[in-house]
C-alpha positions as CSV (number, residue, x, y, z in Angstrom):
1,M,9.2,89.8,103.0
2,A,12.8,90.7,102.7
3,F,16.0,88.5,102.8
4,H,19.3,89.6,103.9
5,I,22.7,87.9,103.9
6,A,24.8,88.0,107.0
7,A,27.0,91.0,107.2
8,N,30.1,88.8,107.7
9,A,30.0,87.3,104.2
10,P,33.5,86.9,102.8
11,N,34.9,90.0,100.8
12,G,35.9,89.3,97.2
13,S,33.8,86.1,96.9
14,L,32.2,87.1,93.6
15,E,35.6,87.9,92.3
16,A,36.8,84.4,93.2
17,V,33.8,82.9,91.4
18,T,34.7,84.9,88.3
19,R,38.4,84.0,88.6
20,Y,37.5,80.4,89.0
21,F,35.4,80.1,85.8
22,S,37.8,82.3,83.8
23,D,40.2,79.4,84.1
24,P,39.5,77.1,81.1
25,S,40.2,74.0,83.2
26,S,37.2,74.9,85.3
27,R,34.6,75.3,82.6
28,A,34.0,71.7,82.2
29,F,31.8,72.0,85.4
30,L,29.4,74.2,83.6
31,Q,29.3,72.4,80.1
32,G,26.2,73.6,78.3
33,I,26.0,77.0,80.1
34,E,26.9,80.2,78.5
35,L,29.5,81.9,80.7
36,S,28.8,85.3,79.4
37,D,25.2,85.0,80.7
38,L,26.2,83.5,84.1
39,G,25.4,85.4,87.2
40,A,25.9,84.8,90.8
41,S,24.0,85.6,94.0
42,D,25.5,87.1,97.0
43,A,27.3,84.6,99.1
44,Y,25.2,83.0,101.8
45,P,26.3,80.9,104.8
46,I,26.2,77.1,104.9
47,H,25.8,75.8,108.5
48,V,26.6,72.1,108.7
49,A,25.0,70.3,111.6
50,T,26.6,67.1,113.0
51,L,24.6,64.3,114.4
52,E,25.5,65.6,117.9
53,D,24.2,69.0,117.0
54,L,20.9,67.5,116.0
55,L,20.6,65.3,119.1
56,S,21.2,68.2,121.3
57,G,19.0,70.6,119.4
58,N,21.8,73.2,119.2
59,L,22.3,74.1,115.6
60,P,25.7,75.6,114.6
61,G,25.8,79.4,114.9
62,V,28.8,79.8,112.8
63,P,28.9,78.9,109.2
64,D,31.0,76.1,107.9
65,H,31.5,77.8,104.6
66,W,29.8,80.1,102.0
67,R,28.1,79.5,98.8
68,H,27.0,81.4,95.7
69,L,24.0,80.4,93.6
70,L,24.9,80.5,89.9
71,V,22.1,81.6,87.6
72,Q,21.6,81.9,83.8
73,G,18.7,84.2,83.0
74,D,15.9,83.1,85.3
75,T,17.3,79.5,85.9
76,A,19.4,78.2,88.7
77,A,22.3,76.6,86.9
78,A,24.7,75.5,89.8
79,E,26.2,76.4,93.1
80,A,29.8,77.3,94.0
81,D,31.1,76.7,97.5
82,L,33.9,78.8,98.9
83,A,36.6,77.5,101.2
84,D,36.2,78.3,104.9
85,D,39.8,79.5,105.3
86,E,40.2,81.8,102.3
87,V,38.1,83.2,99.4
88,R,38.5,80.5,96.7
89,V,36.0,78.1,95.0
90,V,36.4,74.7,96.2
91,A,33.3,72.9,94.7
92,V,30.8,73.3,92.0
93,Y,27.4,71.5,92.1
94,R,24.8,70.9,89.5
95,G,21.6,69.2,90.2
96,P,18.3,69.7,92.0
97,R,19.6,71.5,95.0
98,A,20.3,74.7,93.1
99,A,16.8,74.8,91.6
100,G,15.4,73.6,94.9
101,T,17.0,76.5,96.7
102,V,15.3,79.0,94.4
103,R,11.9,77.2,94.8
104,A,12.3,77.3,98.7
105,L,13.1,81.0,98.5
106,D,10.0,81.5,96.3
107,Q,8.0,80.0,99.1
108,A,9.8,82.1,101.8
109,A,8.9,85.2,99.9
110,L,5.3,84.5,100.8
111,L,6.1,84.8,104.6
112,E,5.5,88.1,106.3
113,R,8.8,88.5,108.1
114,D,12.3,89.7,107.3
115,Y,14.8,86.8,107.6
116,E,18.5,86.2,107.3
117,M,18.9,83.5,104.6
118,R,21.2,80.6,105.5
119,M,21.4,77.0,104.4
120,L,21.4,74.1,106.9
121,E,22.9,70.8,105.9
122,A,23.1,67.7,108.0
123,P,24.9,65.0,105.9
124,S,24.4,62.4,108.5
125,I,20.6,62.4,108.0
126,H,20.5,63.8,104.4
127,L,19.0,67.1,105.4
128,V,19.3,70.1,103.0
129,A,17.1,73.0,103.9
130,V,16.9,76.8,103.5
131,W,17.2,78.2,107.1
132,L,15.2,81.4,107.6
133,H,16.7,83.0,110.8
134,A,15.1,85.9,112.7
135,D,15.2,86.5,116.4
136,G,12.7,84.0,118.0
137,D,11.3,82.9,114.7
138,D,13.4,80.5,112.7
139,S,12.0,78.2,110.1
140,L,13.4,75.5,107.8
141,I,12.3,74.9,104.2
142,P,13.7,71.5,103.1
143,V,14.9,71.1,99.5
144,E,15.9,68.2,97.4
145,P,17.8,66.0,98.0
146,D,16.5,66.1,101.6
147,D,15.6,62.6,102.9
148,T,14.2,63.4,106.2
149,G,10.5,63.1,105.4
150,L,9.8,66.8,106.3
151,P,7.6,68.2,103.5
152,L,9.7,69.7,100.7
153,Y,9.5,73.3,100.0
154,Q,7.2,74.1,102.9
155,P,8.2,76.4,105.8
156,I,8.5,74.5,109.0
157,A,8.9,76.2,112.4
158,L,12.3,75.3,113.6
159,P,11.2,73.7,117.0
160,D,8.7,71.5,115.1
161,A,11.5,70.6,112.6
162,L,14.0,69.8,115.3
163,L,11.6,67.3,116.8
164,R,11.7,65.3,113.6
165,L,15.4,65.9,113.1
166,R,16.3,64.6,116.6
167,E,14.2,61.5,116.1
168,I,16.0,60.7,112.8
169,A,19.4,61.4,114.4
170,S,18.6,59.2,117.3
171,A,17.7,56.3,114.9
172,V,20.9,56.9,113.0
173,Q,23.0,56.9,116.2
174,Q,21.2,53.7,117.4
175,D,21.7,52.0,114.0
176,A,25.5,52.8,114.2
177,I,25.6,51.2,117.7
178,D,23.5,48.1,116.6
179,N,25.4,47.7,113.3
180,P,29.0,48.8,113.6
181,G,30.9,48.9,110.4
182,P,34.0,46.9,109.6
183,S,36.1,49.4,111.6
184,G,33.9,48.8,114.7
185,T,32.3,52.3,114.5
């Protein structure tokens, strides 16, 4: 199995990550990590699905932004998100998602197909998943901190996953109707 990253990844993104962490004020985000040993993956696309996307079953075809996985040795240390309008780091994350991404990719490596690697996030239902994209054969591999009830770190055919995601999205939408917040929405 081979992964590839979409050909339209932003040019100069690795340089943007290097520039960002060269600034002493940015280093606090990676406290305890030796910067000289820090490496970064190629940038991969992050697709953010709205509640409406999930209800319709139409996932976004265009990435919302791009991300680099930051590694130290064999360990996933953090993630760096790039702005969608220019090549600059706008967020750095540490926590289970970075290691979860690696664990999901290890599972994906067991599959017998070439895929484009994407991430799918749906904040409204707390979904974070590696999205393996191939013509007619997409799969999701949920990673922590996913809260959908889909099995973590297991490939799930996209049509099967969408059934569950639509069900959750419908429940969230109904809850918002039944229990409007202070603003009325």
